[in-house]
C-alpha positions in Angstrom: 140.6 95.8 56.9 140.9 92.2 55.6 140.2 91.0 59.0 136.9 93.1 59.3 135.6 91.7 55.9 136.5 88.2 57.0 134.2 88.8 60.1 131.6 90.3 58.1 131.3 87.2 56.1 131.6 84.9 59.2 128.5 86.7 60.8 126.7 87.1 57.5 126.9 83.3 57.2 125.5 82.7 60.8 122.8 85.3 60.5 121.5 83.5 57.3 121.1 80.3 59.3 119.8 82.0 62.4 116.2 82.4 61.2 116.1 79.0 59.4 117.0 77.6 63.0 114.3 79.9 64.9 111.6 78.8 62.4 112.1 75.3 63.7 113.1 75.5 67.2 109.2 76.4 68.0 108.7 72.7 67.9 110.7 72.2 71.2 109.0 74.5 73.2 110.2 76.6 75.9 109.7 74.2 79.0 112.2 71.8 77.2 114.9 74.4 77.1 117.1 73.3 80.1 116.9 69.5 78.6 117.7 70.9 75.1 120.6 73.3 76.2 121.9 70.1 78.0 122.2 68.3 74.8 124.0 71.2 73.2 126.5 71.2 76.3 127.1 67.6 75.8 127.9 68.0 72.1 130.1 70.7 73.1 132.1 68.5 75.6 132.4 66.0 72.6 133.9 68.6 70.3 136.5 69.9 72.8 139.1 67.0 72.4 138.5 66.8 68.7 139.3 70.6 68.6 142.2 70.0 71.0 143.8 67.5 68.7 143.6 69.7 65.6 145.4 72.6 67.7 147.8 70.3 69.1 149.0 68.6 66.0 148.4 71.0 63.0 149.7 74.6 62.1 147.3 77.5 62.0 146.5 77.4 58.4 145.3 73.9 58.5 143.4 74.4 61.6 141.5 77.2 60.0 141.0 75.2 56.8 139.8 72.1 58.3 137.6 73.6 60.9 135.8 76.1 58.7 135.5 73.4 55.8 133.9 71.0 58.2 131.1 73.4 59.0 130.9 74.6 55.1 130.4 70.9 54.3 127.9 70.4 57.1 125.9 73.4 55.7 125.6 71.7 52.3 124.7 68.4 53.7 121.5 69.9 55.7 120.3 71.4 52.4 118.8 68.1 51.3 117.4 67.5 54.5 115.4 70.7 54.5 114.0 69.8 51.1 112.7 66.6 52.7 111.7 68.3 55.8 108.0 67.0 55.6 109.2 63.5 55.6 111.8 63.8 58.4 109.5 65.9 60.7 110.0 69.6 61.9 110.7 68.6 65.3 113.5 66.1 64.5 115.2 68.3 61.9 114.8 71.5 64.2 116.5 69.7 67.2 119.2 68.5 65.1 119.7 71.7 63.2 119.3 74.0 66.4 122.2 71.8 68.2 124.3 72.2 65.2 123.9 75.8 64.5 124.7 76.4 68.1 128.0 74.4 67.7 128.6 76.3 64.6 128.1 79.6 65.9 130.4 79.3 68.9 133.3 77.4 67.2 133.5 79.5 64.1 133.5 82.8 66.0 135.9 81.7 68.8 138.4 80.3 66.4 138.0 83.7 64.4 138.9 85.7 67.5 141.7 83.0 68.6 143.3 83.8 65.2 143.1 87.5 65.7 144.7 87.2 69.1 147.4 85.1 67.6 148.4 87.7 65.0 148.0 91.1 66.7 149.9 92.4 69.6 148.2 93.7 72.7 148.6 97.2 71.6 147.5 96.7 68.1 144.5 94.6 69.3 143.4 97.5 71.6 143.3 99.8 68.6 141.7 97.7 65.9 139.5 95.0 67.5 136.6 97.3 68.1 136.8 98.3 64.2 137.0 94.4 63.4 134.2 93.7 65.5 132.4 96.3 63.6 132.7 94.3 60.5 130.8 91.5 62.2 128.0 93.9 63.3 127.8 94.9 59.6 127.4 91.2 58.7 124.7 90.8 61.4 122.7 93.3 59.8 123.3 92.2 56.2 122.5 88.6 56.9 119.0 89.1 57.8 118.5 91.6 55.1 119.8 89.3 52.3 117.8 86.4 53.9 114.6 88.3 53.8 115.2 89.1 50.1 116.4 85.5 49.1 114.0 83.3 51.0 110.9 84.6 48.9 112.9 83.7 45.6 114.8 80.5 46.4 113.2 79.1 49.4 114.7 77.8 52.6 117.3 74.9 51.7 119.2 77.0 49.2 119.9 79.6 51.8 122.1 77.1 53.3 124.1 77.1 50.1 124.3 80.8 50.4 125.4 80.7 53.9 128.3 78.1 53.0 129.5 80.5 50.3 129.6 83.4 52.6 131.6 81.1 55.0 133.9 79.9 52.3 134.8 83.6 51.4 135.7 84.3 54.9 138.0 81.1 55.0 139.7 82.4 51.7 140.5 85.8 53.4 141.6 84.2 56.6 144.1 81.8 54.9 145.4 84.8 52.9 145.9 86.7 56.1 147.6 83.8 57.9 149.8 83.3 54.7 150.8 87.2 54.8 151.6 86.8 58.6 153.6 83.7 58.3 156.1 85.6 56.1 156.8 88.0 58.9 159.8 87.6 61.1 159.1 85.9 64.4 155.7 84.4 63.2 154.9 80.8 64.6 151.9 80.5 62.3 153.7 77.5 60.6 154.2 75.7 63.8 151.5 73.5 65.8 150.7 74.7 69.2 151.1 71.4 70.7 150.1 70.3 74.2 147.3 67.8 75.3 143.9 67.3 73.9 142.3 68.4 77.1 144.6 71.4 77.9 141.7 73.8 77.6 139.8 72.0 80.4 143.0 71.6 82.5 144.0 75.4 82.1 140.6 76.6 83.5 141.6 75.1 86.8 145.4 76.1 86.7 145.2 79.6 85.0 143.5 82.3 87.1 142.8 84.6 84.1 141.0 81.7 82.4 138.8 81.1 85.5 137.9 84.7 85.5 136.8 84.6 81.9 134.7 81.4 82.7 133.0 83.3 85.6 132.4 86.3 83.4 130.8 84.1 80.7 128.5 82.5 83.3 127.4 85.8 84.8 126.9 87.4 81.4 125.0 84.5 80.2 122.8 84.8 83.3 122.2 88.7 82.7 121.5 88.2 79.1 118.9 85.4 79.8 117.4 87.1 82.7 116.9 90.3 80.5 115.5 88.3 77.6 112.9 86.5 80.0 111.9 89.8 81.5 111.3 91.4 77.8 109.6 88.2 76.6 107.0 88.5 79.6 106.6 92.3 79.0 105.9 91.7 75.3 103.4 88.8 75.9 101.5 91.1 78.5 101.7 94.4 76.5 102.0 93.8 72.8 99.2 92.3 71.0 99.5 90.4 67.7 102.4 88.6 66.0 103.0 91.4 63.4 103.4 94.0 66.4 105.6 91.5 68.4 107.9 90.9 65.5 108.3 94.6 64.9 109.1 95.1 68.6 111.9 92.5 68.5 113.2 93.6 65.2 113.5 97.2 66.7 115.4 95.8 69.6 118.0 94.2 67.3 118.3 97.3 65.2 118.9 99.7 68.2 121.3 97.0 69.8 123.2 97.0 66.6 123.4 100.7 66.4 124.5 101.1 69.9 127.1 98.5 69.5 128.5 100.1 66.4 128.7 103.5 68.0 130.4 102.2 71.0 133.1 100.4 68.6 133.5 103.7 66.8 133.9 106.0 69.8 134.1 105.0 73.4 135.6 101.7 73.1 138.6 102.1 71.1 139.4 105.3 73.3 138.9 103.3 76.4 141.0 100.4 75.5 143.8 102.5 74.2 143.8 105.0 77.0 143.0 103.0 80.1 143.6 99.4 79.1 141.2 96.5 78.3 140.3 95.8 81.7 138.4 99.0 81.9 136.3 97.7 79.1 135.2 94.8 81.2 134.5 97.0 84.2 132.6 99.8 82.6 130.4 97.5 81.0 129.7 95.5 84.1 128.8 98.9 86.0 126.5 99.7 83.3 124.7 96.7 83.7 124.4 97.0 87.6 122.9 100.5 87.1 120.3 99.3 84.4 119.1 96.2 86.5 119.0 98.3 89.7 116.9 100.8 87.8 114.4 98.1 86.7 114.3 96.7 90.4 113.5 100.2 91.4 110.9 101.3 88.9 109.6 98.0 87.8 108.9 97.2 84.0 106.8 100.1 82.9 107.4 102.7 80.7 109.4 105.8 80.6 109.5 109.1 78.3 112.8 109.4 76.3 112.9 112.3 73.8 109.2 112.8 74.0 108.5 109.0 73.2 107.1 106.4 75.8 109.5 103.3 75.7 109.7 100.2 78.0 112.4 100.2 80.8 113.0 96.6 79.8 113.4 97.6 76.4 116.1 100.2 77.1 117.7 97.6 79.5 118.1 94.8 77.0 119.3 97.1 74.3 121.9 98.7 76.4 123.2 95.6 78.0 123.5 93.9 74.5 124.8 96.8 72.9 127.8 97.0 75.7 128.2 93.2 75.5 128.9 93.6 71.7 130.5 96.9 71.4 132.7 97.0 74.4 133.0 93.7 76.5 133.7 91.5 73.4 136.5 93.7 72.1 138.0 94.0 75.6 138.0 90.3 76.2 139.6 89.4 72.8 142.3 92.1 73.6 143.3 90.5 76.8 143.8 87.2 75.0 146.6 88.6 73.1 148.5 88.5 76.4 148.4 84.7 77.0 150.2 81.8 75.6 149.1 80.4 72.3 147.7 77.3 73.7 145.6 79.4 76.0 144.4 81.5 73.2 143.1 78.4 71.1 142.3 75.7 73.5 141.5 77.5 76.9 139.5 80.2 74.9 137.6 77.9 72.9 136.5 75.7 75.9 135.3 78.8 77.8 133.4 80.2 74.7 131.9 77.0 73.8 131.4 74.4 76.7 131.3 76.8 79.5 128.8 79.1 77.7 126.4 76.4 76.9 126.7 75.1 80.5 125.7 78.6 81.7 122.7 78.1 79.2 121.6 75.0 81.0 122.0 76.6 84.7 120.5 79.9 83.7 117.3 78.6 82.2 116.6 76.1 84.9 117.4 79.0 87.5 115.1 81.3 85.8 112.2 78.7 85.5 112.8 78.0 89.1 112.4 81.8 90.2 109.4 81.9 88.1 107.9 78.9 89.9 108.6 81.0 93.1 106.4 83.8 92.1 109.2 86.3 91.6 108.1 89.2 89.3 109.9 91.9 87.5 111.3 93.7 90.4 112.4 90.5 92.2 114.3 89.1 89.1 115.8 92.5 88.5 117.2 92.4 92.3 118.7 89.0 91.6 120.3 90.3 88.3 121.7 93.3 90.2 123.6 91.2 92.5 124.8 88.9 89.7 126.1 92.2 88.1 127.8 93.4 91.0 129.8 90.2 91.4 130.5 90.2 87.7 132.1 93.8 88.4 134.4 92.4 91.0 135.3 89.4 88.7 135.9 91.9 85.8 138.3 94.0 87.8 140.3 91.0 88.7 140.3 89.6 85.2 141.5 92.8 83.5 144.6 93.0 85.9 145.1 89.1 86.5 148.6 88.3 87.5 149.2 85.7 84.8 148.5 87.9 81.9 151.9 89.0 80.2 152.7 92.5 81.3 152.8 95.4 79.0 155.8 97.6 78.9 155.9 101.2 79.8 156.9 102.2 76.4 153.7 100.2 75.0 151.4 102.1 77.2 153.0 105.5 76.3 152.9 104.5 72.5 149.1 103.5 72.8 148.4 106.8 74.2 150.5 108.6 71.6 148.6 106.7 68.8 145.2 107.9 70.5 146.3 111.4 70.6 
């Protein structure tokens, strides 16, 4: 419960600054996205050795404290910059803040789940990670709601202070959890992980499981960006007016979060406990294959569901995102409980930060190129179906990778007994 509450505050903090970022990012323009994401990727590479140094030299509580405190102080430092936005310029401030929020989101969330993988066993993770993720889903809903209410009363700059307070509450809870865990027999929380600064990069080439995770990250980014591009084209062609488009995207987020929450409460914990975390990866990939193949077959038109006409593309993006948040993420983080501590922190962090942003650069450039060749909805969906099919094969290998620590028959039997 404490972990779920901590993740609630982490995601609340992020979703408060997300609209602040988005209202400035328009100054960049979509044709500049590949270059823009390239800057983010370069910043991620600079952060990698710094984070590796902290992991190698300092115990878990200090790692959490210093990392989260850095982002809290950064939020507070940006507040006066937003008060002087007219003098600085929306474009300059927007680029700097977009890059910083991209780093903030990935590092803070990745470190949270590295910590969770460090304190929970594989059996316990499969049982509770979907519920902890549900706390984050609640924060993703609460953050925009409190932002919508407060921005009218206090303006944009003070929202960064509110976000810093939320992240500070998350840090206090995480340090409390770490202190409680450190008092348990066999805990290694008071020990530094050790190793080299670049261990995360090195392990990407030496550990098969981490390579599979990197490939899944790239494929998932590709499918997500492709789905976003298809829906954006649909909204531009079929939905008239800013208000209508805003309502459309708001509905997409709402139904995505509802589907993710439903999966986290029902199918995901059952599947992870009864069948193992690997099946959480495989099933979500198969759903992506079916959805993209359907779009390739029928195009981007509408269908009738429960008496209402809805876009096939809207159904696709809600379902792919819902399964990514509600099933894939808990399954991935459960698998990280079966790797060494250095991999949980350094390797996982590298995959979920630098590799993800490399995927942004490659995918946005690739989508622009496919558009230039004149591919429409059906053609892009065919490409996405092929990517999803390859991702299914990689997901099958990742879930049963030979370098994962084995689970004993007693653990498997106990997991099924808990579920029953």
